[in-house]
MARKETOR-619737 format. One line per field, with one value per residue (C-alpha): residue number from 1; z, y, x; residue in three letters. Coordinates in steps of 0.25 Angstrom, whole numbers. Example, Ala and Ser with C-alpha at 12.3 -4.5 7.8 and 13.67 -1.06 7.14 Angstrom:
2
pos (1:2)
w (31:29)
v (-18:-4)
u (49:55)
code (ala:ser)
//
This chain:
381
pos (1:2:3:4:5:6:7:8:9:10:11:12:13:14:15:16:17:18:19:20:21:22:23:24:25:26:27:28:29:30:31:32:33:34:35:36:37:38:39:40:41:42:43:44:45:46:47:48:49:50:51:52:53:54:55:56:57:58:59:60:61:62:63:64:65:66:67:68:69:70:71:72:73:74:75:76:77:78:79:80:81:82:83:84:85:86:87:88:89:90:91:92:93:94:95:96:97:98:99:100:101:102:103:104:105:106:107:108:109:110:111:112:113:114:115:116:117:118:119:120:121:122:123:124:125:126:127:128:129:130:131:132:133:134:135:136:137:138:139:140:141:142:143:144:145:146:147:148:149:150:151:152:153:154:155:156:157:158:159:160:161:162:163:164:165:166:167:168:169:170:171:172:173:174:175:176:177:178:179:180:181:182:183:184:185:186:187:188:189:190:191:192:193:194:195:196:197:198:199:200:201:202:203:204:205:206:207:208:209:210:211:212:213:214:215:216:217:218:219:220:221:222:223:224:225:226:227:228:229:230:231:232:233:234:235:236:237:238:239:240:241:242:243:244:245:246:247:248:249:250:251:252:253:254:255:256:257:258:259:260:261:262:263:264:265:266:267:268:269:270:271:272:273:274:275:276:277:278:279:280:281:282:283:284:285:286:287:288:289:290:291:292:293:294:295:296:297:298:299:300:301:302:303:304:305:306:307:308:309:310:311:312:313:314:315:316:317:318:319:320:321:322:323:324:325:326:327:328:329:330:331:332:333:334:335:336:337:338:339:340:341:342:343:344:345:346:347:348:349:350:351:352:353:354:355:356:357:358:359:360:361:362:363:364:365:366:367:368:369:370:371:372:373:374:375:376:377:378:379:380:381)
w (380:390:387:395:388:393:396:386:397:395:380:377:386:376:364:362:368:355:352:338:332:324:334:348:350:360:355:342:330:323:308:300:286:278:267:267:257:248:244:230:228:232:245:258:266:279:283:280:267:271:284:281:284:296:300:309:320:320:319:331:339:335:339:353:354:350:360:371:367:366:351:338:331:333:323:325:320:318:329:337:329:316:323:326:312:307:315:312:297:298:299:287:284:291:302:317:328:343:351:365:368:375:368:362:354:342:339:342:332:321:324:323:310:303:308:302:289:286:291:303:315:328:342:355:369:383:387:401:397:388:387:378:369:368:363:354:346:334:333:319:315:325:320:330:345:349:364:373:386:395:389:386:393:403:406:406:404:394:397:385:386:387:375:367:370:365:353:349:351:341:331:333:336:349:348:361:362:374:373:387:392:385:384:397:404:395:384:376:367:379:383:370:361:347:345:354:351:357:354:355:357:372:382:372:368:380:377:369:357:346:340:337:338:339:337:341:339:347:335:320:319:308:306:310:295:291:301:297:283:287:294:282:272:281:284:299:304:315:311:315:324:332:333:339:349:353:355:364:372:373:381:393:392:404:413:408:410:424:429:422:428:442:441:435:446:457:450:448:462:467:458:461:474:469:472:458:450:448:443:439:427:429:428:438:449:457:456:440:436:428:437:439:423:422:432:424:411:414:421:422:426:422:414:415:409:418:417:428:428:434:442:437:422:409:413:426:419:408:418:426:414:411:424:424:423:423:414:400:392:380:373:373:385:389:389:400:402:409:400:403:394:395:386:381:375:368:363:358:360:356:368:377:389:402:400:413:410:410:404:411:405:416:413:421:428:443:447:459:449:441:453:458:444:444:458:454:441:449:459:447:444)
v (297:302:313:306:306:299:306:305:296:286:288:286:273:268:275:283:271:263:251:245:245:232:223:230:231:242:244:252:244:246:249:247:250:260:263:263:259:267:264:262:277:277:285:281:272:278:290:284:284:280:278:289:298:291:278:274:270:282:291:284:286:301:303:297:306:319:316:314:327:335:337:338:329:321:316:304:302:291:298:310:317:315:323:334:334:335:347:354:351:362:373:380:388:401:396:396:386:385:373:370:370:357:347:333:333:326:337:348:342:342:356:361:353:359:373:372:366:374:388:387:396:388:393:386:389:384:376:381:396:400:414:408:402:416:421:410:411:420:426:423:414:403:392:381:380:366:364:352:348:342:344:333:331:343:341:356:359:368:378:374:384:396:390:389:404:408:399:404:418:417:410:396:382:375:361:354:341:334:321:320:326:318:321:313:325:337:342:353:356:359:369:377:368:367:353:343:332:319:309:297:288:293:294:293:279:276:262:265:257:268:280:291:306:313:328:333:346:355:360:361:370:376:364:352:348:351:342:331:332:331:318:312:317:312:299:301:296:286:272:264:254:265:273:260:259:273:271:259:268:279:271:271:285:290:279:278:293:294:282:287:301:296:288:300:309:300:297:312:315:305:309:324:321:311:316:312:319:334:337:329:336:331:341:333:337:349:354:355:370:368:358:367:368:353:351:360:354:339:335:320:318:323:311:302:311:317:320:319:327:318:324:322:326:318:307:304:305:295:286:286:283:271:265:265:251:253:266:262:270:275:287:290:292:290:275:265:262:272:278:286:293:303:314:321:308:306:320:322:333:344:340:352:343:342:331:325:323:310:308:298:293:286:274:266:257:257:271:265:256:269:277:265:264:279:278:266:273:286:278:274:288)
u (80:90:99:110:124:136:148:160:167:156:155:169:169:159:164:151:142:145:136:138:124:126:133:131:146:150:164:166:170:183:181:194:189:198:187:172:162:152:138:132:132:147:143:150:142:147:155:169:177:191:198:208:196:191:183:172:181:189:176:171:183:183:169:172:184:176:166:176:183:170:174:166:175:188:199:207:222:232:241:240:251:242:231:241:246:232:230:243:240:229:239:244:256:257:248:252:251:255:259:264:279:278:268:267:280:275:265:275:284:273:269:283:285:273:276:290:286:273:276:266:269:271:272:273:266:267:255:255:257:246:251:261:250:244:257:260:246:245:231:226:238:238:229:232:236:241:241:242:237:242:255:264:274:274:259:256:241:235:224:215:205:215:223:210:207:221:220:207:210:221:212:219:213:218:221:224:232:225:231:236:222:212:197:195:201:203:194:201:190:181:191:192:202:198:205:210:220:224:234:224:235:236:225:213:217:225:231:244:239:235:240:230:226:213:209:195:189:179:172:176:187:196:205:197:193:207:213:203:207:222:219:212:223:234:227:230:216:217:215:202:209:216:203:196:207:206:191:194:204:194:184:194:200:193:196:211:213:207:215:228:225:224:237:244:240:244:258:260:257:267:278:277:284:295:309:314:304:306:292:279:271:256:244:237:247:242:257:255:255:242:235:223:222:223:213:203:206:208:195:197:212:225:230:242:253:264:279:289:302:313:324:338:335:333:342:335:321:325:331:318:310:319:316:301:295:280:279:282:293:284:279:264:254:240:240:237:251:261:272:285:294:305:299:311:316:303:302:317:327:317:308:304:301:310:321:318:303:296:282:273:260:253:244:234:244:244:249:257:265:268:272:281:287:291:296:306:310:313:322:331:335)
code (unk:unk:unk:unk:unk:unk:unk:unk:unk:unk:unk:unk:unk:unk:unk:unk:unk:unk:unk:unk:unk:unk:unk:unk:unk:unk:unk:unk:unk:unk:unk:unk:unk:unk:unk:unk:unk:unk:unk:unk:unk:unk:unk:unk:unk:unk:unk:unk:unk:unk:unk:unk:unk:unk:unk:unk:unk:unk:unk:unk:unk:unk:unk:unk:unk:unk:unk:unk:unk:unk:unk:unk:unk:unk:unk:unk:unk:unk:unk:unk:unk:unk:unk:unk:unk:unk:unk:unk:unk:unk:unk:unk:unk:unk:unk:unk:unk:unk:unk:unk:unk:unk:unk:unk:unk:unk:unk:unk:unk:unk:unk:unk:unk:unk:unk:unk:unk:unk:unk:unk:unk:unk:unk:unk:unk:unk:unk:unk:unk:unk:unk:unk:unk:unk:unk:unk:unk:unk:unk:unk:unk:unk:unk:unk:unk:unk:unk:unk:unk:unk:unk:unk:unk:unk:unk:unk:unk:unk:unk:unk:unk:unk:unk:unk:unk:unk:unk:unk:unk:unk:unk:unk:unk:unk:unk:unk:unk:unk:unk:unk:unk:unk:unk:unk:unk:unk:unk:unk:unk:unk:unk:unk:unk:unk:unk:unk:unk:unk:unk:unk:unk:unk:unk:unk:unk:unk:unk:unk:unk:unk:unk:unk:unk:unk:unk:unk:unk:unk:unk:unk:unk:unk:unk:unk:unk:unk:unk:unk:unk:unk:unk:unk:unk:unk:unk:unk:unk:unk:unk:unk:unk:unk:unk:unk:unk:unk:unk:unk:unk:unk:unk:unk:unk:unk:unk:unk:unk:unk:unk:unk:unk:unk:unk:unk:unk:unk:unk:unk:unk:unk:unk:unk:unk:unk:unk:unk:unk:unk:unk:unk:unk:unk:unk:unk:unk:unk:unk:unk:unk:unk:unk:unk:unk:unk:unk:unk:unk:unk:unk:unk:unk:unk:unk:unk:unk:unk:unk:unk:unk:unk:unk:unk:unk:unk:unk:unk:unk:unk:unk:unk:unk:unk:unk:unk:unk:unk:unk:unk:unk:unk:unk:unk:unk:unk:unk:unk:unk:unk:unk:unk:unk:unk:unk:unk:unk:unk:unk:unk:unk:unk:unk:unk:unk:unk:unk:unk:unk:unk:unk:unk:unk:unk:unk:unk:unk:unk:unk:unk:unk:unk:unk:unk:unk:unk:unk:unk:unk:unk:unk:unk:unk)
//
C-alpha cells in the first residue's frame, strides 16, 4: 500500500475523496434531520442527538475546513458575527482584550459593546505597528488578542508570527480574522495563531449564496470548549443546507482564488498610475509598504480585495461608484462577481476609513472589462 497522500488542494476539490459506501455517489449527501433516533436501550444510534449540537453534513464540512487550515478542529456558525460572539463570550468581567483600530466594523462594534456592558478592558493597536500591540497587552490580564489580516478595508498586513509572540508573552490567545486571506494563501495557525476565523460567506463559499462563519483551532486551548458550548446554547450552529453549499463552494476555492488574484494584480498595477486616483491599496503591489511581508505570508496570490482613494474627496468618490456598470454596488466580498462600495457610507459616521476610499472586490469577470468599467466611471468625475 503506497504512503502517497494527496495535497489539501486535491482533497478539498473532492471533499476528502468522498464516495458514498451505499450508492457510490461522489458528492456528499445533505442530511436535513433535526433529531436523531435511539436504539432499544435508548442509546443514540449514531453520534448525533439534535441539530443544535451539530449534524452529519455540518460535521463533514467542519472536517474539510480543519484539514484545509491544518487545525485539530473547526466549528461552523450561522454567520461570521455569530462565531465572533461565541469567542467573545469566553471573556469574563475584569478580563482584558485587544483589537485593531481598523478592522471589520461589525466585530469591532460587538467588542466595544461587551466591553462597556461587562467591565472588560479593551485597548486598540495598529496592525502595521506591532510595538503598539506590545504596549496594548497587559501581562497576566489580557486573555484575547484579536487581529486581522489582510485588514479590511486598508489592506494592511499583520506579521502573524510576531503578533503571536507578543500575545503569548502576555499570556493571551491570538485569534486572527483571515477572511480576506483564506487558507488557500495564508495559514495563521502555522504561524503561531491559536484560533483562525473566517466569514465563510466570503472566499470559502465564494458564490454569495450563504451566510456563515468558521473558527478553527491549532490545538485544544483555554477557550475552545467554552466557545463550543456557547454555540450550542445560543443555537448559532450553521444549518445543514448552508454547510452543504459551503462544501460545494470549497471544491473550487483554489482555482477561484488564483484567478481572482491574477485579475486583481493586473487591475491594481493599471490603476496605480491613473491620474484620477490618489492611491491604490493592494498588498500585491511592490509599492505597498508591507508587500514583502505579504509575499512571505500569502503563498498563492494576494487575493481580490483592494481599495482606491479617488482624487477630489468624498463627493467624487461617491460619484465614481455610482457610474460603474460592471461592478455591482453591494456589500460583501470574495464572490465570483465584482463588487464596489463607498466604505464610509456602509460603516457610518464612526468609520475610521478615508472619506474618498472605494473598496473593490474583484471577481472572475474579464479583467479587461473591469478595467474599462473603472476607466469610464473615472471619466465621469
